Backbone as numpy.savetxt, mean C-alpha at the origin, in Angstrom:
# Nx Ny Nz CAx CAy CAz Cx Cy Cz
8.31 -18.97 15.03 9.46 -19.47 16.04 9.23 -17.37 17.14
8.88 -16.27 16.08 8.56 -15.30 16.41 7.94 -15.71 17.59
6.59 -16.21 17.40 5.58 -16.12 18.66 5.53 -16.94 19.21
6.28 -17.94 19.54 6.51 -19.37 20.68 6.27 -18.59 21.76
5.17 -18.78 22.27 4.84 -18.88 24.35 3.46 -17.61 23.99
3.57 -16.35 23.02 3.00 -15.71 22.63 1.14 -16.09 22.81
1.16 -15.33 24.50 -0.63 -15.44 24.31 -0.88 -14.40 24.13
-0.67 -12.80 23.90 -1.31 -11.70 23.54 -0.25 -11.08 22.86
-0.71 -10.39 21.71 0.44 -9.77 20.96 -0.20 -8.36 19.98
0.47 -7.72 20.05 0.06 -5.52 20.29 0.64 -5.65 18.52
0.78 -5.65 18.10 1.01 -4.13 17.09 0.27 -2.40 16.01
1.77 -1.84 16.17 1.15 -0.26 16.15 1.52 -0.23 14.85
0.11 0.79 14.18 -0.09 0.90 12.89 -0.22 -0.08 11.91
-1.00 0.33 11.61 -2.01 -0.68 10.46 -1.54 0.20 8.55
-0.39 -0.49 8.77 0.04 -0.27 7.21 0.12 -1.95 6.61
1.12 -1.83 5.76 1.69 -2.91 5.29 2.31 -3.96 6.42
3.19 -3.89 6.92 3.93 -4.46 8.29 3.54 -4.88 8.99
2.86 -4.13 10.10 2.41 -4.53 10.73 1.24 -5.23 10.82
0.39 -5.15 10.03 -1.37 -6.54 9.19 -0.97 -7.81 9.07
-0.47 -7.71 8.27 0.09 -8.96 7.93 0.91 -9.86 8.76
1.73 -9.16 9.87 2.83 -9.85 10.84 1.82 -10.54 11.43
0.99 -9.49 12.14 -0.17 -9.74 13.09 -1.34 -10.96 12.81
-1.48 -10.76 11.00 -2.43 -11.55 10.38 -1.67 -13.86 10.38
-0.49 -14.03 10.40 -0.14 -14.92 11.18 0.25 -14.79 12.26
0.06 -14.23 13.37 -0.26 -15.32 14.57 -0.79 -16.21 14.76
-0.41 -17.25 16.17 -1.45 -18.31 16.05 -2.91 -18.04 16.77
-3.61 -18.36 16.20 -5.17 -18.41 16.20 -5.60 -18.01 17.07
-4.60 -18.87 18.59 -5.67 -18.41 19.61 -5.33 -17.74 20.75
-3.92 -17.46 19.66 -3.69 -16.13 20.54 -4.76 -14.37 20.23
-4.87 -14.05 21.75 -5.48 -12.59 21.55 -4.65 -11.46 20.61
-5.16 -10.39 19.99 -4.56 -10.12 19.42 -4.69 -8.35 19.11
-4.50 -7.21 19.20 -3.95 -5.51 19.20 -4.03 -5.32 18.14
-3.93 -4.03 18.03 -4.01 -2.98 16.72 -4.36 -2.06 17.43
-3.06 -1.24 17.32 -3.00 0.07 17.69 -2.51 0.96 16.50
-3.89 1.91 16.11 -4.08 2.52 14.48 -3.93 4.29 15.59
-2.71 4.98 14.42 -3.23 6.14 15.10 -4.43 6.87 14.08
-4.41 6.58 13.06 -5.32 7.27 12.34 -6.85 6.91 12.88
-7.77 7.54 12.16 -9.53 6.94 11.93 -9.75 5.27 11.25
-9.12 4.80 10.56 -9.11 3.75 9.81 -7.76 3.09 9.48
-7.80 1.45 9.74 -6.68 0.86 8.94 -6.20 1.67 7.84
-5.46 1.14 7.37 -5.07 0.84 5.59 -5.08 2.61 5.52
-5.23 2.94 5.68 -5.73 4.58 5.60 -4.48 5.20 4.15
-3.57 4.59 4.09 -2.46 4.87 3.30 -2.46 3.66 2.25
-3.44 3.40 2.17 -3.72 1.58 1.09 -4.49 2.12 -0.13
-5.69 1.39 0.88 -6.80 1.93 0.61 -7.77 3.22 0.80
-9.07 2.96 -0.66 -9.85 4.09 0.50 -10.82 3.85 1.27
-11.43 4.55 1.65 -12.42 4.55 2.97 -13.06 3.15 3.44
-14.26 3.39 2.33 -15.02 2.42 2.17 -14.63 0.79 2.65
-13.16 0.18 1.81 -12.60 -0.97 1.36 -12.27 -0.61 3.41
-11.57 0.33 3.51 -11.03 0.15 5.17 -12.38 -0.44 6.57
-13.71 0.21 6.20 -14.86 -0.34 6.70 -14.96 -1.63 6.48
-14.70 -2.13 5.04 -15.05 -3.90 5.05 -14.30 -4.78 5.59
-12.80 -4.03 5.71 -11.55 -5.50 6.20 -12.00 -4.50 7.99
-12.53 -4.19 8.07 -11.74 -3.65 9.52 -12.73 -4.63 10.29
-14.70 -4.83 9.50 -15.06 -5.31 10.05 -14.82 -6.76 10.18
-14.41 -7.25 9.23 -13.40 -8.58 8.65 -13.54 -8.48 10.21
-11.88 -7.72 10.17 -10.68 -8.38 11.04 -11.94 -8.38 12.42
-12.32 -7.56 13.22 -13.54 -7.68 14.19 -14.34 -9.14 14.09
-14.35 -9.38 13.64 -15.16 -10.36 13.43 -14.32 -12.38 13.39
-12.93 -11.97 13.06 -11.79 -13.06 13.33 -11.25 -12.38 15.02
-11.64 -11.54 16.07 -11.16 -11.44 17.21 -9.87 -10.24 16.58
-9.41 -9.89 16.48 -8.94 -8.65 16.47 -9.35 -7.34 17.11
-8.83 -7.04 17.91 -9.53 -6.04 18.73 -8.66 -5.15 18.42
-9.53 -3.81 17.72 -8.93 -3.01 17.59 -9.04 -1.55 17.51
-7.86 -0.68 17.57 -7.57 0.40 19.39 -7.22 2.20 18.11
-8.25 2.39 16.91 -7.94 3.90 16.55 -7.93 4.98 16.94
-7.41 6.26 16.81 -6.91 7.05 16.79 -6.21 6.77 18.34
-5.39 5.63 18.64 -4.83 6.13 19.65 -2.99 5.32 19.48
-2.27 5.62 20.44 -1.31 5.35 20.39 0.01 4.63 21.94
0.29 4.39 21.89 1.19 3.88 23.14 1.97 4.85 24.47
1.89 5.60 25.08 2.35 6.28 25.56 3.02 5.89 26.75
2.65 4.74 27.05 3.89 4.30 28.19 3.93 3.24 28.30
5.51 2.62 27.78 5.61 0.72 27.95 6.71 0.80 28.70
6.62 -0.50 29.92 7.07 -1.15 30.48 6.96 -2.50 31.14
7.70 -2.93 31.51 7.90 -4.48 32.34 9.29 -5.69 31.26
9.04 -6.79 31.83 10.29 -7.31 31.17 9.94 -8.51 30.98
9.01 -9.23 31.77 8.40 -10.63 30.91 7.79 -10.97 30.49
6.82 -9.58 30.35 5.77 -9.39 29.85 5.89 -7.81 29.79
5.09 -6.77 28.88 4.99 -5.42 28.47 3.80 -4.77 28.50
3.73 -4.29 30.29 2.89 -3.47 30.15 2.21 -2.10 29.25
1.85 -1.87 28.43 0.91 -0.80 27.38 0.18 -0.01 27.91
-0.02 1.03 28.15 -1.01 1.98 28.42 -1.14 2.71 26.96
-2.06 2.65 26.44 -2.64 3.83 25.78 -2.75 5.16 25.82
-3.04 6.08 24.75 -3.68 7.10 24.72 -4.57 7.67 25.57
-5.43 6.55 25.25 -7.53 6.75 26.20 -7.21 5.92 27.25
-5.96 5.99 27.83 -5.87 5.21 28.83 -6.57 3.27 29.56
-6.88 3.05 28.15 -6.35 1.47 28.18 -5.47 1.12 28.25
-5.43 0.43 29.34 -3.40 -0.63 29.52 -3.76 -2.06 28.78
-3.25 -1.93 28.64 -2.88 -4.26 27.49 -1.46 -4.33 27.95
-1.36 -5.48 28.65 -0.67 -7.03 28.30 -0.35 -7.81 27.62
1.02 -7.11 26.96 1.42 -7.99 25.70 2.60 -8.55 25.90
2.61 -9.98 25.24 3.65 -10.92 25.06 4.76 -10.32 24.22
4.20 -9.82 22.97 4.50 -9.70 22.43 4.25 -7.80 21.45
5.55 -6.73 20.49 4.66 -6.47 20.66 5.57 -5.80 19.10
4.76 -5.80 17.59 5.27 -5.45 17.00 5.42 -3.66 16.16
5.76 -3.17 16.33 6.42 -1.89 15.48 6.53 -2.15 14.45
5.34 -1.25 13.32 5.58 -1.04 12.05 4.88 0.34 11.32
5.64 0.80 12.39 5.47 2.60 11.55 6.08 3.03 11.01
5.96 3.60 9.79 6.58 4.75 9.50 7.98 4.40 8.80
8.29 4.52 7.37 9.77 3.94 7.15 10.45 4.71 6.24
11.55 5.20 6.73 12.18 6.50 6.34 13.45 5.41 5.61
13.41 6.22 3.94 14.51 5.51 2.80 16.05 6.29 3.47
16.64 5.19 3.39 17.94 5.68 3.99 19.00 6.43 2.75
18.74 7.83 2.69 19.47 8.27 1.96 20.16 9.60 2.30
21.31 8.29 3.31 22.48 9.57 3.85 22.99 9.42 3.08
23.87 8.87 2.13 25.38 8.75 1.54 25.52 9.40 0.58
24.17 9.20 -0.61 23.52 10.51 -1.23 23.70 11.90 -1.09
23.54 12.68 0.49 23.18 13.71 0.82 24.50 14.08 1.21
25.28 12.81 1.76 26.49 13.62 1.78 27.55 13.99 0.10
27.28 12.79 -0.36 27.69 14.12 -1.65 27.46 14.60 -2.58
26.33 14.93 -1.50 25.54 16.41 -2.43 24.59 16.42 -3.80
24.27 15.28 -3.10 22.77 15.14 -4.41 21.58 15.46 -3.33
20.85 16.36 -4.61 18.96 16.75 -4.08 18.73 15.78 -3.72
17.96 15.93 -2.13 17.17 14.81 -1.28 16.22 15.76 -0.69
14.96 15.06 -0.84 13.62 15.42 -0.11 13.83 14.23 1.38
12.40 13.30 0.84 11.99 12.81 1.43 13.18 11.02 1.05
13.46 11.02 -0.16 14.42 10.17 -1.14 15.20 10.94 -1.73
15.76 10.04 -2.78 16.37 10.87 -3.64 16.05 11.35 -5.06
16.05 12.86 -4.99 15.40 13.02 -6.32 15.79 13.03 -7.44
15.22 12.26 -8.36 15.07 12.30 -10.00 14.40 12.40 -10.66
15.32 12.88 -12.25 13.67 13.15 -12.98 13.24 12.00 -13.69
12.75 12.05 -15.15 11.93 11.46 -15.98 13.49 10.07 -16.34
14.23 10.38 -16.18 15.18 9.19 -16.48 15.98 8.10 -15.61
15.56 8.90 -14.40 15.55 8.38 -13.37 17.37 9.09 -12.65
17.25 10.38 -13.23 19.35 10.68 -13.13 19.06 11.60 -11.77
19.29 11.79 -10.67 19.82 12.42 -9.54 20.30 13.74 -10.40
20.46 14.07 -9.47 21.39 16.15 -9.44 22.31 15.83 -10.13
23.00 14.97 -10.39 24.55 14.65 -10.61 23.66 13.94 -12.55
24.63 14.24 -13.31 24.17 13.32 -14.28 24.67 12.15 -14.37
26.29 12.04 -13.72 26.17 10.85 -14.21 25.80 9.53 -12.98
25.16 10.09 -12.12 24.49 9.14 -10.92 22.56 8.89 -11.23
22.97 8.00 -10.73 20.92 7.03 -11.17 21.16 6.56 -9.63
19.09 6.88 -9.56 18.90 6.13 -8.48 17.59 5.91 -8.63
17.24 4.01 -8.45 15.92 3.83 -7.89 15.52 2.62 -6.88
14.52 2.97 -6.60 13.57 1.82 -5.93 12.93 3.32 -4.77
13.85 1.98 -3.41 12.80 2.71 -2.49 13.11 4.14 -1.87
14.72 4.08 -2.47 14.85 5.44 -1.74 15.00 6.20 -2.98
14.35 6.19 -4.09 13.92 7.00 -4.50 13.57 7.44 -5.14
13.14 9.17 -4.84 11.80 10.04 -5.46 11.63 10.72 -6.53
10.43 9.83 -7.35 10.87 10.83 -8.76 9.00 10.82 -8.97
8.14 11.31 -10.06 7.38 11.70 -10.43 5.81 10.34 -10.35
4.79 10.66 -9.62 3.93 10.20 -9.79 2.79 9.49 -10.87
2.13 8.68 -11.40 2.33 8.55 -12.70 1.17 9.44 -12.95
0.03 9.40 -11.37 -1.39 10.40 -12.11 -1.13 11.39 -11.65
-0.03 12.19 -10.75 -0.15 13.50 -9.99 1.04 14.31 -11.28
2.12 13.74 -11.17 2.71 14.20 -11.68 3.61 15.12 -10.42
3.68 14.73 -8.87 4.27 14.95 -8.16 4.89 14.09 -7.99
5.91 14.47 -6.49 7.03 13.47 -6.38 7.12 12.79 -4.69
6.93 11.26 -5.19 6.45 9.99 -3.81 7.93 9.11 -4.21
7.37 8.37 -2.69 8.11 7.68 -3.37 7.27 6.26 -3.18
7.17 5.36 -4.29 6.22 4.43 -3.84 6.46 3.38 -2.67
7.55 2.80 -3.12 8.44 1.66 -1.94 7.48 0.48 -2.17
7.21 0.21 -3.18 7.27 -1.41 -4.29 7.95 -1.99 -4.74
7.85 -3.37 -5.22 8.80 -4.07 -5.95 8.14 -3.97 -7.77
7.12 -3.50 -8.02 6.71 -3.11 -9.40 7.58 -1.45 -9.96
7.61 -0.40 -8.94 8.10 0.37 -9.10 9.68 0.50 -8.90
10.42 -0.59 -8.86 12.01 -0.58 -8.04 11.94 -1.40 -9.82
11.60 -2.32 -9.81 11.89 -3.42 -11.63 11.88 -1.77 -13.02
10.87 -1.59 -12.25 10.89 -0.38 -13.56 11.71 0.30 -13.95
12.10 1.33 -12.43 13.08 2.59 -12.34 14.27 1.60 -13.06
14.44 0.76 -12.13 15.67 0.25 -12.11 16.52 0.29 -13.77
14.87 -0.52 -15.08 15.21 -0.90 -16.02 15.83 0.78 -16.58
15.06 1.97 -16.22 14.91 3.00 -16.93 16.56 3.47 -16.92
16.40 3.56 -15.48 17.98 3.90 -15.56 19.05 3.16 -16.16
19.19 1.73 -15.79 20.06 1.06 -17.43 19.60 1.42 -18.46
18.74 1.71 -19.01 18.88 1.80 -20.82 19.07 3.96 -20.82
19.19 4.39 -19.71 19.26 5.70 -19.75 21.20 5.81 -19.64
21.29 4.80 -18.63 23.15 4.82 -18.86 23.82 4.08 -19.58
22.81 3.57 -20.34 23.87 3.84 -21.67 23.27 4.38 -23.37
22.71 5.30 -22.47 22.67 6.48 -23.35 21.64 6.24 -24.43
20.26 5.75 -23.87 19.25 5.85 -25.15 18.43 6.64 -24.78
18.36 7.58 -23.48 17.82 8.48 -23.18 16.05 8.14 -23.19
15.48 7.10 -22.00 14.25 6.35 -22.34 13.38 7.43 -20.94
12.31 7.85 -21.34 11.79 8.56 -19.93 10.31 6.97 -19.41
10.85 7.80 -18.37 9.88 7.17 -17.12 9.05 7.64 -16.78
7.55 7.86 -17.22 6.17 8.23 -16.89 5.68 8.12 -15.62
6.47 8.18 -14.82 5.70 8.12 -13.47 5.80 6.66 -12.69
5.49 6.52 -11.15 5.53 5.33 -10.44 4.22 5.13 -10.31
3.70 4.20 -10.15 2.30 3.55 -9.39 2.57 2.54 -7.98
1.03 2.81 -7.76 0.78 2.38 -6.64 0.55 1.24 -6.92
1.17 0.13 -5.75 0.42 -1.38 -6.74 1.10 -2.59 -5.00
0.39 -2.45 -4.50 0.45 -3.32 -3.03 -0.55 -4.32 -2.77
-0.22 -5.65 -3.58 -0.77 -6.87 -2.76 -0.30 -7.18 -2.40
-1.59 -7.82 -0.76 -1.14 -8.57 0.12 -2.44 -9.37 0.96
-1.93 -9.93 1.54 -2.73 -11.36 2.72 -3.08 -10.71 3.81
-4.39 -10.45 4.74 -4.39 -10.51 6.17 -5.59 -11.02 6.49
-5.42 -12.22 7.45 -6.42 -12.58 7.92 -6.94 -13.52 7.06
-6.07 -13.69 6.09 -6.49 -15.08 4.89 -7.42 -14.42 4.22
-7.76 -12.70 4.17 -8.26 -11.97 2.99 -7.13 -11.23 1.58
-7.11 -11.64 1.05 -6.15 -11.13 0.09 -6.78 -9.35 -0.15
-6.39 -9.17 -0.51 -6.16 -7.04 -0.60 -5.24 -6.43 -1.74
-6.03 -6.14 -2.15 -4.98 -4.76 -3.38 -5.23 -4.06 -3.73
-4.13 -2.83 -4.38 -5.07 -1.37 -4.46 -3.86 -1.23 -5.74
-4.48 -0.34 -6.69 -3.64 0.10 -7.27 -4.20 1.14 -7.96
-2.85 2.26 -7.72 -2.98 3.51 -8.66 -3.55 4.58 -7.41
-4.12 5.25 -7.73 -4.93 6.14 -6.86 -6.57 6.01 -6.63
-6.13 5.72 -5.11 -7.11 5.44 -4.65 -8.04 6.13 -3.77
-8.53 6.92 -4.18 -9.00 7.99 -2.94 -10.16 8.98 -3.15
-11.44 8.95 -3.01 -12.03 9.51 -2.26 -12.61 10.62 -3.51
-11.62 11.48 -3.29 -11.45 12.75 -3.96 -11.21 12.92 -6.36
-11.09 11.54 -6.44 -11.67 11.22 -7.31 -13.10 12.16 -8.01
-12.15 12.46 -9.63 -13.27 12.49 -9.98 -14.81 11.97 -9.99
-14.43 10.60 -9.74 -15.25 9.93 -9.92 -15.02 8.51 -9.94
-16.62 7.41 -9.19 -15.92 6.49 -8.44 -17.20 5.67 -9.10
-16.88 3.86 -8.71 -17.62 2.66 -9.31 -17.09 1.42 -8.07
-18.56 1.09 -7.69 -17.82 0.22 -6.99 -18.40 -0.95 -7.20
-18.52 -2.07 -6.47 -19.22 -2.83 -6.40 -19.09 -4.34 -5.12
-19.95 -4.01 -4.37 -20.28 -5.19 -2.69 -20.98 -6.03 -2.73
-20.68 -7.14 -2.27 -20.93 -8.33 -2.46 -20.55 -9.35 -0.87
-21.40 -8.98 0.52 -20.92 -9.78 1.24 -21.46 -10.61 1.83
-22.28 -11.47 0.68 -22.10 -12.61 0.93 -20.52 -13.86 0.22
-19.71 -13.21 -0.79 -18.55 -13.87 -0.87 -17.97 -12.46 -0.36
-18.18 -11.37 0.09 -16.85 -11.18 0.14 -16.22 -9.95 -0.60
-16.85 -10.17 -2.03 -15.97 -9.65 -3.30 -15.93 -8.29 -3.34
-15.14 -7.03 -2.94 -15.38 -5.75 -3.28 -14.70 -5.07 -4.45
-15.59 -4.61 -5.06 -14.34 -3.45 -6.55 -14.58 -2.56 -5.62
-13.90 -1.06 -6.09 -13.72 -0.21 -6.44 -13.34 0.51 -7.21
-13.40 1.35 -8.67 -12.41 1.56 -9.61 -12.92 3.13 -9.69
-11.69 3.84 -9.38 -11.37 5.35 -8.81 -11.11 6.04 -11.51
-11.54 7.32 -11.52 -11.40 7.55 -13.11 -11.65 8.85 -13.35
-10.72 9.67 -13.78 -10.71 10.96 -13.86 -11.83 11.71 -14.82
-11.52 12.92 -15.18 -12.44 13.76 -15.68 -12.53 13.36 -17.08
-12.33 12.18 -17.81 -11.77 11.89 -19.22 -12.60 10.26 -19.10
-13.14 9.92 -18.30 -13.31 8.16 -17.82 -12.15 7.29 -17.72
-11.01 8.25 -17.54 -10.10 6.81 -17.49 -9.81 6.41 -16.20
-9.67 5.16 -16.44 -8.66 4.27 -14.84 -7.99 4.94 -13.94
-7.51 5.44 -13.11 -6.53 6.39 -12.32 -6.02 4.68 -11.08
-7.09 4.48 -10.65 -6.78 2.91 -9.63 -7.61 2.67 -9.22
-7.53 1.59 -8.16 -8.89 0.34 -7.95 -8.42 -0.35 -6.48
-9.52 -0.64 -6.17 -9.20 -1.42 -4.62 -9.59 -2.87 -5.11
-9.37 -3.55 -4.60 -9.88 -4.80 -4.46 -9.99 -5.61 -3.28
-11.29 -6.37 -3.06 -10.65 -7.17 -1.41 -11.12 -8.23 -1.68
-11.32 -9.24 -1.47 -11.10 -10.72 -1.13 -11.36 -11.97 -2.59
-10.44 -10.97 -3.28 -10.32 -12.09 -4.80 -9.30 -10.82 -5.15
-8.10 -10.84 -6.18 -7.32 -10.25 -6.46 -6.37 -10.96 -7.93
-6.79 -11.60 -8.46 -6.59 -11.66 -9.71 -6.59 -11.36 -10.81
-7.27 -9.87 -10.84 -6.91 -9.50 -11.80 -6.34 -7.49 -12.47
-5.93 -8.16 -10.27 -5.14 -6.28 -10.11 -3.84 -6.68 -10.89
-3.20 -7.00 -11.89 -1.91 -6.56 -12.70 -3.01 -5.76 -13.79
-4.37 -6.48 -13.95 -5.15 -6.02 -15.36 -5.40 -4.49 -15.08
-5.99 -4.17 -14.17 -6.17 -3.00 -13.67 -4.96 -2.03 -13.36
-3.90 -2.37 -13.53 -2.18 -1.92 -13.22 -1.77 -1.65 -15.13
-2.87 -2.13 -15.52 -2.19 -1.87 -16.88 -3.21 -1.30 -17.68
-4.94 -0.95 -17.36 -5.83 0.13 -17.43 -5.09 1.40 -17.10
-4.65 1.83 -15.92 -4.03 2.37 -15.54 -2.69 3.41 -16.52
-1.71 2.28 -16.49 -0.46 2.38 -17.23 -1.11 2.68 -18.85
-2.14 2.23 -19.21 -2.34 2.63 -20.39 -3.74 3.88 -20.78
-3.54 4.62 -19.85 -5.05 5.70 -19.65 -5.36 4.67 -20.03
-6.60 3.80 -20.08 -7.75 3.32 -20.20 -9.00 3.77 -20.06
-10.20 3.67 -20.45 -11.63 4.21 -20.24 -11.79 3.66 -19.43
-12.59 3.67 -18.89 -13.94 1.96 -18.09 -14.29 1.70 -18.99
-14.46 0.05 -18.57 -15.26 -0.76 -19.48 -16.35 -0.67 -19.34
-17.23 0.21 -18.23 -18.65 -0.14 -17.88 -18.79 -0.84 -16.05
-19.61 -0.75 -15.43 -19.95 -1.06 -14.23 -19.73 -2.54 -14.54
-20.41 -3.67 -15.82 -20.73 -4.42 -15.85 -18.87 -5.29 -15.05
-18.31 -4.61 -15.29 -17.21 -5.04 -15.57 -16.60 -5.39 -14.33
-17.13 -4.83 -12.80 -16.89 -5.00 -11.78 -17.51 -6.59 -11.07
-18.29 -6.87 -11.54 -19.11 -8.32 -11.66 -18.45 -9.50 -11.00
-17.42 -9.06 -12.10 -16.50 -10.53 -12.36 -15.08 -10.05 -12.85
-14.51 -11.13 -13.22 -12.69 -11.37 -13.00 -12.59 -11.13 -14.09
-12.18 -9.94 -14.78 -11.38 -9.44 -15.82 -10.40 -10.68 -16.59
-10.05 -10.46 -17.55 -9.13 -11.06 -18.11 -8.44 -10.51 -18.43
-6.73 -10.84 -19.70 -6.71 -10.29 -20.84 -7.04 -10.51 -21.43
-7.73 -10.94 -21.97 -8.37 -10.89 -23.26 -9.22 -9.18 -23.71
-10.59 -9.17 -22.07 -11.04 -8.39 -22.09 -10.10 -6.94 -22.22
-8.65 -6.87 -21.90 -8.44 -5.64 -21.98 -7.30 -5.47 -23.47
-7.06 -6.23 -24.36 -6.59 -6.02 -25.58 -7.95 -6.40 -25.97
-9.07 -6.20 -25.79 -10.41 -5.78 -26.29 -10.70 -4.55 -26.64
-10.05 -4.22 -25.51 -10.48 -2.72 -24.92 -9.21 -1.60 -25.78
-8.19 -2.25 -26.03 -7.07 -1.97 -26.41 -7.29 -1.51 -28.47
-7.71 -2.93 -28.85 -7.96 -3.38 -30.16 -8.88 -1.34 -31.44
């Protein structure tokens, strides 16, 4: 219903809102993506994964306008979009998925400590000893870096909510920190990112098979422990990589990248 009658569709922001929505637009529609940074999914996956995805999406007909923005917007029946680079696009529909701001006004009004989100400690307790916070509005420690962050994913919301509940009951349970855990599908391509997925990690290993579209990249710390992973083309083992990061497990070796990991593999490593 959203796309009914739309022959040209434009989205701004190349993250977990705009790209999935744009990917489900009618196959025959002309599609444009306006990206402020120099690559898509810049806050989700590493540059190598971004480059692979961009090539695939362009081959599927997506027109990507990187390091750009919409400077002017006009029109009634159709939108006339003028980009920062000077290019003009006539669009029937504009999808805006750029920037997410947690609703922390209530917390701020009652005097709780806030920054980008509601600040919580390792027990998901706010600056008031009897008030707890969890989920997309809670800003707590990242599992890898220890820095305060808002992950904004379902897994973190569940973990923090359970931790907060246990501490409300007086059990004093420590939450070790949140992890990035994003799984999505865009233009028929499965994508997953778990944990720390930046090339400034002490060490990385990757496997890329163009014929199948299968990409794996694993990020390690100084002790060869898995701290993150990106996956394209198949994401069935993303939960197992999540477990490897959570258990601070050593990297099993390069051969692991060329096959789909199983629960049995992880259990053997832990034994």
